[in-house]
C-alpha positions in Angstrom: -21.9 19.8 -12.5 -18.3 18.6 -12.3 -17.3 15.7 -14.5 -14.0 14.0 -13.6 -11.8 11.5 -15.3 -13.3 8.0 -14.8 -16.8 9.6 -14.3 -19.7 7.1 -14.6 -21.9 8.6 -17.3 -25.0 7.2 -15.7 -24.7 10.1 -13.3 -25.9 12.4 -16.2 -29.1 10.4 -16.3 -29.7 10.1 -12.6 -28.8 13.8 -12.2 -31.6 14.4 -14.7 -29.2 16.1 -17.2 -29.9 13.5 -19.9 -32.9 11.2 -20.5 -30.7 8.2 -21.0 -27.1 7.1 -20.5 -24.8 8.1 -23.5 -23.8 4.9 -25.4 -21.3 4.1 -28.1 -23.2 3.4 -31.3 -20.0 2.5 -33.2 -18.3 0.0 -30.9 -18.7 -2.6 -28.2 -17.6 -0.7 -25.2 -19.0 2.2 -23.1 -17.9 5.8 -23.6 -15.1 6.7 -21.3 -14.2 10.1 -19.7 -10.5 10.8 -19.3 -8.5 13.9 -18.2 -7.5 16.4 -20.9 -4.0 14.7 -21.0 -5.4 11.2 -21.0 -5.4 10.6 -17.3 -7.8 7.8 -16.1 -8.7 9.3 -12.7 -8.0 12.1 -10.3 -8.4 15.1 -12.6 -11.2 17.1 -14.3 -12.7 15.4 -17.3 -11.4 16.8 -20.6 -11.7 14.0 -23.1 -14.6 11.7 -24.1 -13.4 8.5 -25.8 -15.4 5.8 -27.6 -13.9 2.5 -28.8 -14.6 1.8 -32.5 -15.4 -1.6 -33.8 -13.3 -3.2 -36.5 -13.8 -1.6 -39.9 -14.8 1.9 -38.6 -11.9 3.6 -40.4 -14.2 5.7 -42.6 -15.9 7.0 -39.5 -12.6 8.5 -38.4 -12.1 10.2 -41.8 -15.6 11.7 -41.5 -14.9 13.0 -38.0 -11.7 14.8 -39.1 -13.3 16.2 -42.3 -16.3 17.7 -40.4 -14.4 19.1 -37.4 -13.0 22.6 -37.5 -9.3 22.6 -36.4 -9.2 18.8 -36.2 -5.8 17.3 -35.7 -4.9 15.8 -39.1 -1.8 14.0 -38.0 -1.6 10.8 -40.1 0.1 7.8 -38.8 0.3 4.1 -39.6 -3.4 3.5 -40.1 -4.5 7.0 -41.3 -4.6 8.4 -37.8 -2.0 8.8 -35.1 -0.9 5.8 -33.2 -0.6 6.8 -29.5 2.1 5.1 -27.6 1.4 7.2 -24.5 -1.4 9.5 -23.4 0.6 12.5 -24.5 0.4 11.2 -28.1 -3.4 11.6 -28.2 -4.1 14.3 -30.8 -4.8 17.8 -29.4 -7.6 18.7 -31.8 -11.2 19.2 -30.6 -12.3 15.8 -32.1 -10.8 13.0 -34.1 -9.4 9.5 -33.9 -6.3 7.7 -32.7 -5.1 4.1 -32.4 -3.6 2.9 -29.2 -0.1 1.5 -29.7 1.2 -1.8 -28.4 0.5 -1.0 -24.7 -2.8 0.0 -23.1 -3.3 3.7 -22.2 -5.4 4.7 -19.2 -7.6 1.6 -19.6 -7.9 1.9 -23.4 -7.0 -1.4 -25.0 -3.8 -1.8 -27.1 -4.0 -1.9 -30.9 -7.6 -0.6 -30.9 -9.1 2.4 -32.6 -10.9 5.2 -30.7 -12.8 8.3 -31.6 -12.5 11.3 -29.2 -14.0 14.7 -28.4 -12.6 17.3 -26.1 -14.9 18.8 -23.4 
């Protein structure tokens, strides 16, 4: 099965890969698939991103502590602030905050957890 950037995760359910659609337990928005360099569409999926609700800073710390080879770049809020898609950390999992402008449909000034596929 090929998952591309912008993929609707309901396809994993309807394709009988998963029993239910993956959901975001830590935030208000759906989980998003982006390209490995943060592209919104047109490339193979490489990054799964979940918007975190306000006050989820500790969750990010736990993700970094529990992930081997996690990117430990520390920025303004304890995680990197990504001004562009190329600023998203390269580690296998972690967190980042989007800067003043949205990136590939991710809202500005918001915190996101990610995992690489």
